[in-house]
C-alpha positions in Angstrom: 155.1 -108.0 -35.4 157.5 -107.6 -32.5 158.5 -110.8 -30.8 160.0 -111.1 -27.3 162.1 -114.3 -27.1 163.2 -115.8 -23.8 165.7 -118.8 -24.0 167.2 -118.0 -27.4 170.6 -119.7 -26.4 169.0 -123.0 -25.8 168.2 -125.8 -28.2 164.5 -125.1 -28.6 165.1 -121.2 -28.4 167.7 -121.4 -31.1 165.3 -123.1 -33.4 162.5 -120.6 -32.6 164.8 -117.6 -33.2 165.9 -119.0 -36.6 162.2 -119.3 -37.7 161.4 -115.8 -36.5 164.3 -114.3 -38.5 163.1 -116.1 -41.5 159.5 -115.1 -41.2 158.6 -111.8 -42.9 155.6 -111.3 -40.5 158.2 -111.0 -37.7 159.6 -107.5 -38.0 161.7 -107.5 -34.8 163.1 -110.1 -32.3 164.1 -108.9 -29.0 166.0 -111.6 -27.2 166.0 -111.3 -23.3 169.2 -113.3 -22.4 171.8 -113.4 -19.6 174.6 -113.7 -22.3 175.2 -112.8 -25.8 174.1 -115.5 -28.3 176.8 -114.8 -30.9 174.4 -114.2 -33.7 173.8 -111.0 -35.6 170.8 -110.2 -37.9 169.0 -106.9 -38.9 165.8 -108.0 -37.0 167.6 -109.2 -34.0 168.2 -107.1 -30.9 169.7 -108.7 -27.7 168.9 -107.3 -24.2 171.5 -108.7 -21.7 169.6 -109.1 -18.4 171.0 -110.7 -15.3 167.9 -111.0 -12.9 165.1 -113.1 -14.5 162.9 -112.3 -11.4 163.0 -108.5 -11.9 162.3 -106.7 -15.2 161.9 -103.2 -13.7 165.0 -101.9 -15.7 163.9 -103.1 -19.1 160.1 -102.5 -19.2 160.6 -100.2 -22.3 162.2 -103.3 -24.1 159.2 -105.3 -23.3 156.5 -102.9 -24.5 154.7 -103.0 -27.8 155.2 -106.8 -28.3 152.8 -108.8 -30.4 154.1 -112.0 -29.2 156.2 -113.5 -26.2 157.8 -116.8 -27.0 159.0 -118.4 -23.8 161.3 -121.3 -24.1 163.3 -121.2 -20.9 163.2 -124.4 -18.8 165.2 -126.6 -16.4 165.3 -130.2 -15.6 163.6 -131.4 -12.4 166.4 -134.0 -11.8 168.0 -133.7 -8.4 165.9 -130.6 -7.4 163.4 -130.4 -4.6 159.9 -129.3 -5.4 160.7 -125.9 -3.9 163.6 -125.3 -5.9 162.0 -126.6 -9.2 158.9 -124.5 -8.6 161.3 -121.3 -8.2 163.0 -122.0 -11.4 159.9 -123.0 -13.4 156.8 -121.3 -11.8 158.2 -118.2 -10.2 160.7 -117.4 -12.9 158.1 -117.7 -15.7 155.4 -115.9 -13.9 157.8 -113.0 -13.1 158.6 -112.6 -16.9 155.0 -113.1 -18.0 153.7 -110.6 -15.4 156.1 -108.0 -16.5 155.2 -108.6 -20.2 151.5 -108.5 -19.4 151.8 -105.1 -17.8 153.3 -103.4 -20.9 152.1 -105.5 -23.7 148.6 -106.8 -22.9 147.8 -107.3 -26.4 150.5 -109.8 -26.6 150.1 -113.5 -27.3 152.2 -115.6 -24.9 153.6 -118.9 -26.2 155.0 -121.2 -23.4 157.1 -124.4 -24.0 156.0 -126.8 -21.3 156.0 -130.6 -21.8 154.0 -133.7 -22.7 152.5 -135.1 -19.6 152.0 -131.8 -17.8 149.2 -132.1 -15.1 147.0 -129.1 -15.3 145.0 -130.7 -12.3 148.0 -129.9 -10.2 147.2 -133.2 -8.3 149.1 -135.9 -9.9 152.0 -138.1 -8.6 154.9 -136.4 -10.6 156.3 -133.3 -9.1 157.5 -131.8 -12.4 154.1 -132.4 -13.9 152.2 -130.7 -11.0 154.6 -127.6 -11.1 154.2 -127.3 -14.9 150.5 -127.6 -14.6 150.3 -124.8 -12.1 152.5 -122.7 -14.3 150.3 -123.1 -17.3 147.1 -122.5 -15.2 148.7 -119.2 -13.9 149.7 -118.0 -17.4 146.3 -118.8 -18.8 144.8 -116.4 -16.1 147.0 -113.4 -17.1 145.5 -110.6 -19.2 147.1 -111.5 -22.5 145.2 -111.3 -25.8 145.8 -115.1 -26.0 148.2 -117.6 -24.2 149.2 -121.1 -25.6 150.9 -123.9 -23.6 153.2 -125.9 -26.1 153.5 -129.5 -24.8 156.1 -131.1 -27.1 157.3 -134.7 -26.5 160.6 -135.6 -28.3 162.1 -132.7 -30.1 164.7 -133.2 -32.8 167.1 -130.2 -33.3 167.4 -128.8 -36.8 169.2 -126.1 -38.5 172.3 -126.3 -36.2 170.3 -126.0 -32.9 172.2 -128.0 -30.2 171.6 -129.2 -26.6 174.0 -128.0 -24.0 173.9 -131.5 -22.4 176.5 -133.8 -23.7 174.2 -136.9 -23.3 171.4 -135.3 -25.1 173.7 -134.1 -27.9 174.9 -137.7 -28.4 171.4 -139.0 -28.4 170.1 -136.4 -31.1 173.1 -137.2 -33.3 172.2 -141.0 -33.0 168.5 -140.5 -33.8 169.0 -138.0 -36.7 169.4 -140.6 -39.4 166.6 -142.6 -37.9 164.1 -139.6 -37.5 162.3 -140.0 -40.9 161.5 -143.5 -40.1 160.5 -142.7 -36.5 158.3 -139.8 -37.8 156.4 -142.3 -40.0 156.0 -144.9 -37.2 155.1 -142.5 -34.1 154.2 -139.0 -35.4 152.2 -138.1 -32.6 155.1 -138.2 -30.3 157.8 -136.4 -32.3 158.5 -132.8 -33.5 161.5 -130.6 -34.3 162.8 -127.3 -33.3 161.9 -126.0 -36.7 158.2 -127.1 -36.4 157.9 -125.7 -32.8 159.1 -122.3 -34.1 156.9 -122.3 -37.0 153.9 -123.3 -34.8 154.6 -120.6 -32.2 154.6 -118.0 -34.9 151.4 -119.3 -36.5 149.7 -119.2 -33.0 150.7 -115.7 -32.4 149.7 -114.5 -35.9 146.5 -116.6 -36.5 145.6 -118.3 -33.2 145.4 -122.0 -32.3 142.5 -124.4 -31.7 143.1 -124.8 -28.1 145.2 -123.2 -25.3 147.0 -126.4 -24.5 148.7 -127.9 -27.6 150.0 -131.4 -27.7 152.6 -132.7 -30.3 149.9 -133.4 -33.1 148.5 -129.8 -32.5 152.0 -128.4 -32.7 152.8 -130.2 -36.0 149.4 -129.3 -37.5 150.2 -125.5 -36.7 153.6 -125.7 -38.2 152.1 -127.3 -41.4 150.0 -124.1 -41.7 153.2 -122.0 -41.9 153.9 -120.4 -45.4 157.3 -122.1 -45.6 156.0 -125.4 -44.9 
């Protein structure tokens, strides 16, 4: 299966990439990225692309995909609703629309977030915008689309956050994570599990188009390496 990966240089994207490279069911990973990720692998091909609102020049790279794993995302902190919508709704739908045109048999997996508001009517701006994005993705003519709604994600296998405060938090939580996982398992997952769950959804489907933390962890447990 050919996999398109958006966001491979981010924390979640790095985790997803590592799982794709390890999984024998994934034959090729095409990483659409603004800058080189610094990783080489026989299955990995990077496509350096500067404009994430226009894919006219790289449609051939998007064609023939069995899955598109979209892990790009920005924080809503300090942004107006219009700015956040452009970097969340517009950017995501630009990519998804381009993929749908040339790979309609693709399974699209989108990392959104716990608390996303699919009614688009709630009080929290970020949740409304994410909900609008989910709803639009589910209307596109993919073979299937799954909205991944993780809560807290613990980085594994060297995946790191680009935000210093978050990096410090993850280092602090790491030794406590096994205990927290036993106490509040429905709120916690890892980059490793998100990656495995995405692959499982693409290969064998998932029980619902919107996947909460428990669903993500259950899908990851189906993965042959788990």
